[in-house]
Structures are given as structure tokens and as C-alpha cells.
C-alpha positions, -999 to +999 in steps of 0.1 A: -405+177+878-403+147+912-388+180+931-414+198+956-412+226+940-416+213+906-399+228+872-411+253+851-418+247+813-382+272+809-359+251+834-375+215+809-364+232+775-334+241+788-328+203+805-339+188+773-335+209+742-370+210+735-393+237+728-424+243+749-449+225+726-429+194+730-428+191+766-462+203+772-471+172+747-451+150+766-463+160+802-500+154+784-494+124+764-471+105+780-461+111+819-501+116+821-518+089+800-498+058+793-474+069+831-507+077+850-490+103+870-508+130+884-492+160+870-501+195+893-497+231+874-495+257+895-489+294+882-460+310+908-443+342+896-465+344+867-448+313+854-464+276+853-446+250+873-455+217+871-446+186+894-454+151+895-478+146+926-465+127+954-431+131+944 
């Protein structure tokens, strides 16, 4: 997610072995709320791409 292009849910699922709803929960609950990082969600080619702002 820190790369300039970010990562899709499918890429994150492959990297972690987690299900999509778990990844979205971590993005919302841990990355955004606990760590205070800004996560940008963009829809590219029909897929949501998540990236951390300023990365």
C-alpha cells in the first residue's frame, strides 16, 4: 500500500491469505484509526486500489 500505485484487495488477499472483509476492516480500524494514516481509495480499471497518502 505504500507504493505509488497502491495495492488492490486481490493483491492484499494474496499477500496475507486473508478474506476481503478482513482486509477492509484492518484498513479502516488499524491503519486509519489507530495509526492515523490517510488511506486513499481509487477505482482503477474496475478494481479499488488502496494506497497510503504520502508514501
